[in-house]
C-alpha positions in Angstrom: -46.8 -46.9 -38.1 -48.1 -43.3 -37.7 -47.4 -41.0 -40.6 -46.0 -38.3 -38.2 -43.5 -40.8 -36.8 -42.5 -42.0 -40.3 -41.9 -38.4 -41.4 -39.9 -37.6 -38.3 -37.6 -40.7 -38.8 -37.2 -39.7 -42.4 -36.1 -36.2 -41.6 -33.7 -37.4 -38.8 -32.0 -39.7 -41.3 -31.7 -36.9 -43.8 -29.7 -34.8 -41.2 -27.1 -37.5 -40.8 -24.1 -37.5 -43.2 -24.5 -40.3 -45.7 -21.2 -42.0 -44.7 -22.4 -42.3 -41.1 -26.1 -43.3 -41.5 -25.4 -47.0 -41.2 -23.2 -46.6 -38.1 -25.8 -44.4 -36.4 -28.6 -46.9 -37.3 -26.5 -49.6 -35.7 -26.2 -47.5 -32.5 -29.9 -47.1 -32.6 -30.4 -50.8 -32.5 -34.0 -50.7 -33.6 -33.4 -52.4 -37.0 -31.8 -55.8 -37.3 -28.5 -56.4 -39.2 -30.6 -58.3 -41.8 -32.7 -55.3 -42.4 -29.7 -53.0 -42.6 -28.2 -55.2 -45.2 -31.2 -54.7 -47.5 -30.6 -50.9 -47.6 -28.3 -49.5 -50.2 -26.3 -46.8 -48.3 -24.6 -45.6 -51.5 -27.7 -44.2 -53.1 -29.2 -40.7 -52.6 -30.0 -39.8 -49.0 -33.7 -39.3 -49.8 -33.9 -42.8 -51.1 -32.0 -44.1 -48.0 -34.4 -42.4 -45.7 -37.4 -43.9 -47.5 -35.8 -47.4 -47.2 -35.2 -46.8 -43.5 -38.9 -45.8 -43.0 -40.0 -48.9 -44.9 -38.0 -51.1 -42.6 -39.4 -49.3 -39.5 -42.9 -50.0 -40.9 -42.4 -53.7 -40.3 -41.8 -53.0 -36.5 -44.5 -50.3 -36.1 -42.0 -47.8 -34.8 -43.4 -45.4 -32.2 -42.4 -41.8 -31.4 -40.3 -43.2 -28.5 -38.0 -45.1 -30.8 -37.8 -42.2 -33.2 -36.8 -39.9 -30.2 -34.0 -42.3 -29.3 -32.6 -41.9 -32.9 -32.8 -38.1 -32.5 -30.9 -38.3 -29.2 -28.1 -40.4 -30.8 -27.8 -37.8 -33.6 -27.6 -34.8 -31.2 -25.1 -36.7 -29.0 -22.9 -37.2 -32.1 -23.4 -33.6 -33.3 -23.9 -31.5 -30.2 -22.4 -28.4 -31.9 -25.6 -28.1 -33.9 -27.3 -26.6 -30.9 -26.7 -23.7 -28.5 -25.9 -24.8 -24.9 -26.2 -22.9 -21.7 -24.6 -23.9 -18.3 -26.8 -24.1 -15.2 -25.7 -24.6 -11.7 -27.8 -26.0 -8.8 -27.4 -25.3 -5.1 -28.2 -27.2 -1.9 -28.7 -25.9 1.6 -26.9 -28.9 3.0 -23.5 -30.2 1.8 -24.3 -33.8 2.2 -24.1 -36.0 -0.9 -27.2 -38.0 -1.8 -27.0 -41.4 -3.5 -28.1 -40.9 -7.1 -30.6 -43.4 -8.4 -31.3 -43.1 -12.2 -34.7 -44.8 -12.0 -35.8 -42.5 -9.2 -34.5 -39.5 -11.1 -36.5 -40.4 -14.2 -39.7 -40.9 -12.2 -39.4 -37.6 -10.4 -38.5 -35.7 -13.6 -41.4 -37.1 -15.6 -43.9 -36.7 -12.7 -43.1 -33.1 -12.0 -43.0 -32.0 -15.7 -46.3 -33.8 -16.6 -48.0 -32.4 -13.6 -47.6 -29.0 -15.1 -48.0 -29.9 -18.8 -49.8 -33.1 -19.9 -48.8 -33.0 -23.6 -45.1 -33.6 -23.4 -42.8 -36.5 -24.4 -39.7 -37.2 -22.4 -36.9 -39.6 -23.3 -33.6 -40.5 -21.5 -30.4 -42.0 -22.6 -27.3 -42.6 -20.4 -23.8 -42.1 -21.8 -20.2 -42.2 -20.5 -19.0 -40.0 -17.6 -22.4 -40.3 -15.9 -23.9 -38.0 -18.5 -27.7 -38.3 -18.8 -29.2 -37.0 -22.0 -32.8 -35.8 -21.7 -35.0 -35.0 -24.7 -38.2 -33.0 -24.2 -40.8 -32.4 -26.9 -43.3 -29.7 -25.9 -47.0 -29.5 -26.6 -49.8 -27.3 -25.3 -52.9 -28.1 -23.3 -54.7 -28.5 -26.7 -52.0 -29.7 -29.1 -49.7 -32.7 -29.2 -45.9 -32.4 -28.6 -44.0 -30.8 -31.5 -41.1 -33.2 -32.2 -39.3 -30.5 -34.2 -39.1 -28.0 -31.2 -37.3 -30.0 -28.6 -35.2 -29.1 -25.5 -32.2 -31.0 -24.5 -30.6 -31.4 -21.1 -27.2 -33.0 -20.4 -27.1 -33.7 -16.6 -23.9 -35.1 -15.0 -25.1 -37.0 -11.9 -23.3 -36.3 -8.7 -22.5 -32.8 -9.9 -24.5 -29.6 -9.6 -24.2 -28.7 -13.3 -26.5 -29.2 -16.2 -26.2 -28.1 -19.8 -29.4 -27.1 -21.4 -30.3 -26.4 -25.0 -33.8 -24.8 -24.9 -36.4 -25.1 -27.7 -37.9 -22.3 -29.6 -40.6 -22.2 -27.0 -38.5 -20.6 -24.3 -41.5 -20.1 -22.1 -41.2 -23.7 -21.0 -37.7 -23.3 -19.7 -38.8 -22.5 -16.1 -40.8 -25.8 -16.1 -37.8 -27.7 -17.3 -35.5 -26.1 -14.7 -37.9 -26.8 -11.9 -38.3 -30.4 -12.9 -34.5 -30.8 -12.9 -34.1 -29.3 -9.5 -36.8 -31.6 -8.0 -35.5 -34.7 -9.6 -31.9 -34.1 -8.6 -32.8 -33.1 -5.0 -31.4 -29.6 -5.1 -32.9 -26.3 -3.8 -32.5 -23.9 -6.7 -30.9 -23.4 -10.1 -29.4 -20.4 -11.9 -27.8 -19.8 -15.3 -24.0 -19.2 -15.2 -23.9 -16.8 -18.2 -21.8 -19.4 -20.0 -23.0 -20.3 -23.5 -21.5 -21.8 -26.6 -22.2 -24.2 -29.5 -19.3 -26.4 -28.3 -20.7 -28.6 -25.5 -17.3 -30.2 -25.0 -15.6 -26.9 -24.4 -18.2 -25.9 -21.8 -17.7 -29.2 -20.0 -14.0 -28.8 -20.1 -14.3 -25.4 -18.4 -16.9 -26.4 -15.8 -15.1 -29.6 -14.9 -11.6 -28.2 -15.3 -10.5 -30.8 -17.8 -7.8 -28.8 -19.5 -4.5 -27.3 -18.3 -4.3 -23.6 -17.9 -2.4 -21.8 -15.2 -3.7 -18.5 -13.7 -0.6 -17.0 -12.1 0.7 -13.6 -13.0 4.3 -13.5 -14.4 6.5 -10.5 -14.3 8.5 -9.8 -17.5 12.2 -10.3 -17.2 14.7 -7.7 -18.5 16.7 -8.7 -21.5 20.1 -10.1 -20.6 23.1 -8.2 -21.7 25.9 -9.9 -23.4 28.8 -10.8 -21.1 31.3 -10.8 -24.0 32.5 -7.3 -24.6 34.1 -8.2 -27.9 30.8 -9.6 -29.4 29.5 -7.5 -32.3 26.3 -5.5 -32.0 24.7 -7.6 -34.7 25.3 -10.9 -32.8 24.2 -9.4 -29.6 20.9 -8.3 -31.1 20.3 -11.8 -32.6 21.0 -13.5 -29.3 18.7 -11.1 -27.5 15.9 -11.8 -30.0 16.4 -15.5 -29.5 16.3 -15.1 -25.7 13.1 -13.0 -26.0 11.3 -15.5 -28.2 12.2 -18.3 -25.8 10.9 -16.2 -22.9 7.7 -15.4 -24.7 7.2 -19.1 -25.5 7.9 -20.1 -21.9 5.6 -17.5 -20.4 2.8 -18.4 -22.9 3.1 -22.1 -22.1 3.0 -21.4 -18.4 0.0 -19.1 -18.8 -2.1 -21.2 -21.3 -0.7 -24.7 -20.8 0.3 -27.1 -23.6 -3.1 -28.4 -24.5 -5.7 -26.9 -26.8 -7.9 -24.2 -25.4 -11.7 -24.5 -25.0 -13.6 -23.0 -27.9 -15.2 -19.7 -27.1 -16.4 -17.3 -29.8 -17.5 -14.3 -27.7 -16.6 -12.7 -24.4 -18.1 -9.7 -22.7 -16.5 -7.7 -19.9 -18.5 -5.1 -17.8 -16.6 -2.4 -16.0 -17.8 -0.4 -13.1 -15.2 1.7 -11.3 -14.7 5.1 -9.7 -12.5 7.9 -11.1 -10.2 9.7 -8.7 -9.0 13.2 -9.5 -7.7 16.3 -7.8 -10.6 18.0 -5.9 -9.3 21.4 -7.1 -9.8 20.5 -10.7 -13.5 19.7 -10.2 -13.5 17.3 -13.2 -16.2 15.1 -11.6 -19.2 16.9 -10.2 -20.9 13.7 -9.0 -19.3 10.7 -7.4 -20.9 8.1 -9.7 -19.3 5.0 -11.0 -18.1 4.9 -14.6 -19.6 2.0 -16.6 -18.7 0.6 -19.9 -18.7 -2.7 -21.8 -15.9 -4.4 -23.8 -16.7 -7.2 -26.2 -14.3 -9.7 -27.9 -15.3 -11.6 -31.0 -13.2 -14.4 -32.6 -13.8 -17.8 -34.2 -11.6 -19.2 -31.4 -11.1 -16.5 -28.8 -8.7 -18.3 -26.4 -6.5 -19.6 -29.1 -6.4 -16.1 -30.6 -5.3 -14.6 -27.2 -2.7 -17.3 -26.9 -1.2 -16.4 -30.3 -0.9 -12.6 -29.6 2.4 -12.6 -27.8 4.3 -15.1 -30.1 3.0 -13.0 -33.1 4.5 -9.8 -31.6 1.1 -8.2 -31.3 1.1 -7.9 -27.5 3.6 -8.0 -24.6 4.1 -11.2 -22.6 2.5 -12.0 -20.3 -1.0 -11.0 -21.3 -3.2 -9.3 -18.7 -4.8 -11.7 -16.3 -8.1 -10.2 -17.2 -7.8 -11.9 -20.6 -6.0 -15.1 -19.7 -8.4 -16.1 -16.8 -11.6 -15.9 -18.9 -12.5 -19.6 -18.5 -11.5 -19.6 -14.8 -13.6 -16.5 -14.2 -16.5 -18.1 -15.9 -16.4 -21.2 -13.7 -16.3 -19.0 -10.6 -18.6 -16.3 -11.8 -20.7 -16.3 -8.7 -17.8 -16.7 -6.2 -15.1 -14.2 -7.3 -15.1 -10.8 -8.9 -12.0 -9.3 -10.4 -10.4 -6.2 -8.8 -11.5 -2.8 -9.9 -15.0 -4.0 -10.8 -14.1 -6.2 -13.8 -16.1 -9.4 -14.2 -17.3 -11.5 -17.2 -20.9 -10.8 -18.0 -21.5 -13.5 -20.6 -19.7 -15.8 -22.9 -21.7 -16.5 -26.0 -21.2 -18.3 -29.2 -23.1 -16.4 -32.0 
């Protein structure tokens, strides 16, 4: 077995939590159960990695098998990478029959026609998700297995989730190969990025419940009992107000957990109107500004504002519709010039 392959397998094993190494090796399927039984998974991880490499020596593992183990690791821990959402378009609305074998051939052929030194690996998962791993080289050097790009493409959909490598100059080649293989016309980034791949998929494929209607606050009900004391009346009004806030919050955000976003950016471009006699504005130019929101879990933070008494209920639709606006970024723009510029996880 090549020393480069052995070292890559060793480093991949070291990234896996020790309690999950055996399970992940079983998913890999390259080593037999008899070989796995010879490995002591309770020793130090460095020793475990050396034992795994020794077992792989018996089978002369190639970089192809090592890449499969890397795909399994990244599928189990997708939050280790930064993901961007891309959307593809067709000129015709007709749906083509998707053939995975044909997709693989076209993808490899197009990418290798532009760059010879590149390794490409595929693995299919549930929900028609095709994981693609690309290790890039140069015309004069072999592919660097430590600077890989990942693509998660859901067949029969126009969406792909891409985690680029350090060599971002290869991203156009990757996008073009994806367009050709999937029979689309063009591709563009949706300005939707996060470490949480599951949250991005939830937003793009609408897998969580969130309503986007605007609710008008209701006035507090006055007590119908004239003899009731002022103290009891205030207590009851507070109870009614809390119930209203909870109801409106539930109607606005839904009952389920929110997708995890850590950064949101709004760009504003609008015109000021003033009395012509005041001559406040000499030129009729739009006013531009940018508002940024940061939080470990932005949508859950917004959801907790009204119950915590830090904001009135309901919240502004400009805040509650962030995931919805991200999905329809290229179709709808908010009134008065507001639109989400990017959603990024730092």
